[in-house]
C-alpha positions in Angstrom: 107.0 134.2 110.7 104.9 131.6 108.8 105.6 127.9 108.9 103.7 124.7 107.9 103.0 122.0 110.5 101.6 118.5 110.4 98.2 118.6 111.9 97.0 115.0 111.6 97.5 111.7 109.7 95.2 108.8 108.7 95.8 105.4 107.2 93.7 103.1 105.0 94.6 99.6 104.1 92.7 96.6 102.6 91.1 94.1 105.0 92.8 91.1 103.5 96.0 90.3 105.5 98.4 87.6 104.6 101.4 86.3 106.6 104.8 85.2 105.3 103.9 81.5 105.8 100.5 81.8 104.0 102.1 83.7 101.1 105.0 81.2 100.8 102.6 78.3 100.3 102.6 79.4 96.6 106.3 78.7 96.4 106.3 75.0 97.1 109.7 73.7 97.9 111.2 77.3 97.9 108.9 78.4 100.7 111.5 78.4 103.5 114.0 80.4 101.3 111.4 83.1 100.6 110.4 83.3 104.2 114.1 83.8 105.1 114.4 86.6 102.5 111.2 88.4 103.8 112.3 88.0 107.4 115.7 89.5 106.6 113.9 92.6 105.2 111.7 92.7 108.3 108.5 91.3 106.9 105.8 89.3 108.8 102.4 90.4 107.5 101.1 92.6 104.7 97.7 93.8 103.3 96.7 93.2 99.7 93.7 94.6 97.8 91.1 91.9 97.2 90.1 93.1 93.7 90.7 95.8 91.1 88.0 98.0 92.6 90.2 98.4 95.7 92.7 100.5 93.7 95.5 102.9 94.6 93.0 105.7 94.1 90.3 104.1 96.2 92.7 103.7 99.1 93.7 107.3 98.9 90.2 108.6 98.9 89.3 106.4 101.9 92.3 107.7 103.9 91.5 111.3 102.9 87.9 111.0 104.0 88.8 109.6 107.4 91.4 112.3 107.9 89.0 115.1 107.2 86.3 113.6 109.4 88.8 113.2 112.3 89.9 116.9 111.8 86.3 118.2 111.6 87.0 119.6 108.2 85.4 119.2 104.8 86.8 119.1 101.3 85.9 122.7 100.8 88.4 123.7 103.5 91.3 122.3 101.5 93.4 124.8 99.5 95.7 122.2 98.0 95.6 118.5 97.2 98.7 116.6 96.3 98.5 112.9 95.4 101.8 111.0 95.6 102.4 107.5 94.1 104.6 105.5 91.9 101.6 103.4 90.8 99.1 106.1 89.9 95.8 104.9 88.5 95.6 107.7 86.0 97.9 110.0 84.0 94.9 112.0 82.8 93.1 113.4 84.6 95.3 113.4 87.7 94.4 111.1 90.6 94.3 114.3 92.6 91.3 115.4 90.5 89.4 112.3 91.6 90.3 112.9 95.2 89.1 116.5 94.9 85.8 115.2 93.3 85.2 112.6 96.0 85.8 115.2 98.8 83.7 117.8 97.0 86.6 120.3 97.0 86.2 124.0 96.2 87.0 125.4 92.7 90.0 127.5 94.0 91.8 124.4 95.2 95.3 123.6 93.8 95.5 120.0 92.7 98.3 117.9 91.2 100.0 114.5 91.2 103.5 113.9 92.4 105.8 111.0 91.5 109.3 110.7 93.0 108.6 107.0 93.5 109.2 105.7 97.0 110.6 109.0 98.3 107.6 110.8 96.8 105.5 111.6 99.8 108.5 112.9 101.8 109.3 115.2 98.8 105.6 116.1 98.3 105.2 117.3 101.9 108.5 119.2 101.7 107.7 121.0 98.4 104.0 121.7 99.4 105.1 123.1 102.7 107.6 125.4 101.1 105.0 126.6 98.6 102.5 127.2 101.4 104.9 129.3 103.4 105.1 131.8 100.6 101.3 131.7 99.8 99.2 133.0 102.7 95.9 132.1 101.1 96.8 128.4 101.2 96.0 127.4 104.7 95.3 123.7 104.5 96.9 121.1 102.2 96.1 117.4 101.9 99.1 115.3 101.0 98.0 111.7 100.3 100.3 108.8 99.3 99.0 105.5 98.0 100.7 102.5 96.6 100.1 99.0 95.2 103.5 97.9 94.1 103.0 94.1 94.3 100.4 94.2 91.5 103.0 95.1 89.0 105.9 92.7 89.7 106.2 89.8 87.2 104.1 86.8 88.2 107.1 84.7 88.9 108.7 87.2 91.2 107.1 86.2 94.4 110.2 87.3 96.4 109.6 90.9 95.4 105.8 90.7 95.7 106.1 89.4 99.2 108.2 92.4 100.3 105.3 94.8 99.4 101.9 95.6 100.8 99.0 97.9 99.8 98.2 101.0 101.9 97.5 104.7 101.8 98.3 107.5 104.2 96.7 111.0 104.2 98.4 114.0 105.9 96.9 117.4 106.7 99.3 120.3 106.6 98.4 123.7 108.0 100.1 127.1 107.4 100.5 128.8 110.8 102.1 132.0 112.1 104.5 132.4 115.0 105.1 128.8 115.9 108.1 126.5 116.7 106.3 123.6 115.0 106.6 122.6 111.4 109.1 122.0 108.6 112.6 123.1 109.5 114.6 122.0 106.4 115.4 119.3 103.9 118.5 117.8 102.2 118.5 115.8 99.0 120.9 113.3 97.3 120.5 112.3 93.6 122.6 109.8 91.6 121.2 108.9 88.2 124.2 107.0 86.8 122.1 103.8 86.6 118.6 105.3 86.4 117.6 102.7 83.8 118.2 99.8 86.2 114.5 99.9 87.4 111.7 100.7 85.0 107.9 100.8 85.2 106.4 100.3 82.8 109.4 98.4 81.3 110.2 100.1 78.0 108.3 103.3 78.9 104.7 104.5 78.3 105.3 104.9 74.5 105.6 101.1 74.2 102.7 100.2 76.5 100.5 99.1 73.5 103.3 97.7 71.4 102.5 94.0 70.5 106.3 93.3 70.4 106.2 93.2 74.2 104.1 90.8 76.2 102.1 91.9 79.3 104.7 90.4 81.5 107.5 92.2 79.8 105.8 95.5 80.5 105.7 95.0 84.2 108.4 96.2 86.6 111.9 95.7 85.2 114.7 95.2 87.7 118.3 94.8 86.6 119.8 91.7 88.2 122.2 94.0 90.2 119.7 96.7 91.0 119.9 98.2 94.4 119.6 101.6 96.1 122.5 101.0 98.5 124.4 104.0 97.1 121.8 106.3 98.8 121.9 104.7 102.3 125.1 106.4 103.5 123.6 109.8 102.5 120.8 109.3 105.1 123.4 109.6 107.7 125.3 112.5 106.1 122.1 114.4 105.3 120.8 114.0 108.8 124.1 115.1 110.3 124.2 118.1 107.9 120.8 119.3 108.9 121.5 118.9 112.6 124.7 120.9 112.3 123.2 123.7 110.1 120.3 124.2 112.5 122.2 123.9 115.8 120.7 120.7 117.0 122.3 117.5 118.4 121.2 113.9 118.1 120.0 114.0 121.7 117.4 116.6 120.5 115.9 114.1 118.1 113.0 112.0 119.3 112.5 109.8 116.2 114.2 109.0 112.9 111.4 107.9 110.6 113.0 106.1 107.6 111.9 104.1 104.6 110.4 100.8 105.7 112.0 98.9 102.8 114.7 97.1 104.7 114.9 96.6 108.5 118.6 95.7 108.3 119.4 99.0 106.6 117.5 100.9 109.4 119.6 99.0 111.9 122.8 99.9 110.0 121.8 103.6 109.8 121.1 103.6 113.6 124.5 102.1 114.2 126.3 104.7 112.0 124.5 107.5 113.8 125.3 105.8 117.2 121.7 106.0 118.2 119.5 103.4 119.9 117.1 101.4 117.7 114.1 102.5 119.8 114.4 105.9 118.1 113.8 104.3 114.7 110.1 103.2 114.6 109.3 100.3 112.3 105.9 99.1 110.9 107.1 97.1 107.9 106.3 93.9 109.7 102.6 94.9 109.9 102.1 96.5 106.4 104.9 95.2 104.3 106.6 97.8 102.2 104.1 100.5 101.0 106.4 102.6 98.9 105.7 106.3 99.0 103.4 106.1 102.0 105.7 104.0 104.2 107.4 106.8 106.2 104.1 108.6 106.8 102.4 105.4 107.9 105.2 105.0 110.4 104.7 108.6 111.5 101.0 107.9 111.9 101.7 105.1 114.3 104.3 107.0 116.2 101.8 109.8 116.9 99.0 107.3 117.6 101.1 105.3 120.0 102.3 108.4 121.8 106.0 107.9 121.2 106.0 111.2 119.2 104.1 114.2 120.8 103.8 117.9 119.9 107.1 119.7 120.3 109.2 116.7 119.4 111.9 117.0 116.8 112.0 114.2 114.2 113.5 113.3 110.8 111.9 111.6 107.8 114.0 110.0 105.1 113.3 107.8 102.1 114.8 106.8 98.8 113.2 106.4 95.4 114.2 104.7 92.1 116.4 106.8 89.9 118.1 107.1 92.4 117.1 110.0 94.6 116.7 110.5 98.4 115.5 113.2 100.8 115.8 113.9 104.5 113.4 116.3 106.1 113.6 117.7 109.6 110.3 118.6 111.4 109.0 119.6 114.8 105.6 118.1 115.5 
């Protein structure tokens, strides 16, 4: 029986790193308050692009090139390229087209962009894997997520900017036969009752060139009471659902790899699952919050550090604006 496994991962981030203390210098007398907010969310450092040349697309291409080199593959080996972001550089052509061009991909390669916001890369890997299982000629798929959220917050919103960092993660999926490794299942939760509470661009694409809105007004809009807390309890229920449906227990799980948005939420989910925090790897203090790529950057470090090895069972979970969330269960 065919399945799709995660073969390898690679990360690219800008060279420029800035700490909470360095960033808070811009806030004057409010510096201590901002540092307190960032520390509550689990922030310490983050990477920012130095200029516009170091774009979302640029980071994705660099991560993808490193991934292929490490795997001993070329762009012509890829049968599918999926680019996930909430801050895509282009609507037309797709960012995936530029990745395909940079990697010198073959003309039979499937390419498309995916945007489920911060849960996007978890969703993209799930959906791509399910497509690959039913399509024998698609052996290798590149899933690359890249994000630069801080660029698009309003200039005065240093609190939100400081939560975020810039980074990309590339993942190689392979269709394999007769293996215990790979995607096991997924579970989703969607609640769109207040979908309008976060918008980018504010007012929608049709108003992007309207002179009745200033540039600042077109940046990310957040309702004063905006939050994604409604989705957090579903991380627990979806994880427990998948364990029960597939005959596993929590003791079988090596890692729960969650959205890196809020460390306090990760701790809360660990408590509700009655699991030790060591099973919940966290890299948000190194990278800041990198949106769609954040769970997979965490996965990359878990593999690199040897805390997750072939044969291990693990979850990935994240949540995106809208609101929608997804839990996926894998065996490495």
